[in-house]
C-alpha positions as CSV (number, residue, x, y, z in Angstrom):
1,M,0.0,0.0,0.0
2,C,2.8,2.3,0.3
3,E,3.9,2.0,-3.3
4,P,1.0,4.2,-4.7
5,L,1.8,6.9,-2.1
6,T,5.5,6.7,-2.9
7,I,4.8,6.9,-6.7
8,A,2.5,9.9,-6.1
9,A,5.2,11.6,-3.9
10,I,7.9,11.0,-6.5
11,A,5.6,12.4,-9.2
12,G,4.9,15.5,-7.1
13,V,8.5,16.1,-6.5
14,A,9.3,15.7,-10.2
15,A,6.5,18.1,-11.1
16,V,7.8,20.7,-8.6
17,G,11.4,20.1,-9.9
18,T,10.2,20.7,-13.5
19,Q,8.4,23.9,-12.5
20,V,11.4,25.2,-10.6
21,Y,13.7,24.4,-13.7
22,S,11.2,26.1,-16.0
23,S,10.9,29.2,-13.9
24,I,14.7,29.4,-13.7
25,E,15.0,29.1,-17.5
26,Q,12.3,31.7,-17.9
27,S,14.0,34.1,-15.5
28,N,17.3,33.6,-17.4
29,A,15.6,34.3,-20.7
30,Q,14.0,37.4,-19.3
31,E,17.3,38.6,-18.0
32,K,19.0,38.1,-21.4
33,M,16.2,40.0,-23.1
34,M,16.5,42.9,-20.7
35,N,20.2,43.1,-21.2
36,S,19.8,43.0,-24.9
37,Q,17.2,45.8,-24.8
38,K,19.5,47.8,-22.5
39,Q,22.4,47.4,-24.9
40,A,20.3,48.5,-27.8
41,A,19.1,51.6,-26.0
42,E,22.6,52.5,-25.0
43,Q,23.8,52.1,-28.6
44,Q,20.9,54.2,-29.9
45,A,21.7,56.9,-27.4
46,K,25.3,56.9,-28.4
47,Q,24.4,57.2,-32.1
48,Q,22.1,60.1,-31.4
49,Q,24.7,61.8,-29.4
50,E,27.3,61.3,-32.2
51,M,24.8,62.7,-34.7
52,L,24.1,65.8,-32.5
53,N,27.9,66.3,-32.1
54,S,28.5,66.1,-35.8
55,T,25.6,68.4,-36.6
56,A,26.9,71.0,-34.1
57,K,30.3,70.8,-35.7
58,R,28.9,71.4,-39.1
59,A,26.8,74.3,-37.9
60,K,29.9,76.0,-36.5
61,T,31.8,75.6,-39.8
62,P,31.4,78.5,-42.2
63,N,30.4,77.9,-45.8
64,I,33.6,78.8,-47.5
65,S,32.4,78.3,-51.1
66,E,29.4,80.7,-50.4
67,M,31.8,83.3,-49.1
68,L,34.3,83.0,-52.0
69,Y,31.9,82.7,-54.9
70,G,28.8,84.5,-53.5
71,P,25.3,83.8,-54.6
72,K,24.6,82.1,-57.9
73,K,23.7,84.1,-60.9
74,G,20.0,85.0,-60.8
75,D,19.8,84.6,-57.1
76,L,20.7,88.2,-56.3
77,G,17.6,90.0,-55.0
78,S,15.3,87.1,-55.8
79,T,12.8,85.5,-53.5
80,S,10.7,82.5,-53.9
81,L,7.6,84.8,-54.1
82,T,8.6,87.4,-56.6
83,G,11.6,86.3,-58.6
84,P,14.5,88.4,-59.6
85,S,12.5,91.1,-61.4
86,G,10.2,91.8,-58.4
87,V,6.4,92.4,-58.7
88,D,4.8,93.7,-61.9
89,M,3.1,96.9,-60.8
90,S,0.4,96.7,-63.5
91,K,-0.9,93.5,-61.8
92,L,-1.4,95.3,-58.5
93,S,-3.8,98.0,-59.8
94,L,-6.9,95.8,-59.9
95,G,-8.3,97.9,-62.9
96,K,-7.9,101.2,-61.1
97,S,-5.5,104.0,-61.9
98,S,-3.9,104.3,-58.4
99,L,-2.1,101.7,-56.3
100,L,-4.6,102.1,-53.5
101,G,-7.5,101.0,-55.8
102,S,-9.6,104.1,-55.5
């Protein structure tokens, strides 16, 4: 009669052992994942800092070619709204003889 109890006890111990092993493996896997994420975050922060540093260096460097050669032909006095010739005054009159439209 003691054999069924012994078998049940052994099965219970085996089940607990399996659960303990599984929880240890899961804990190890979680720790690896956290370390991996930490390394990725550190690497990304480092890359962002390097990019900011290089951008700051470029911003402090003068544009030598612009200083030597000046603006390109046709860029002098032009804007993206009016162009190099400015605004045609006849288009501003709105059919009236004065600029104020009266």
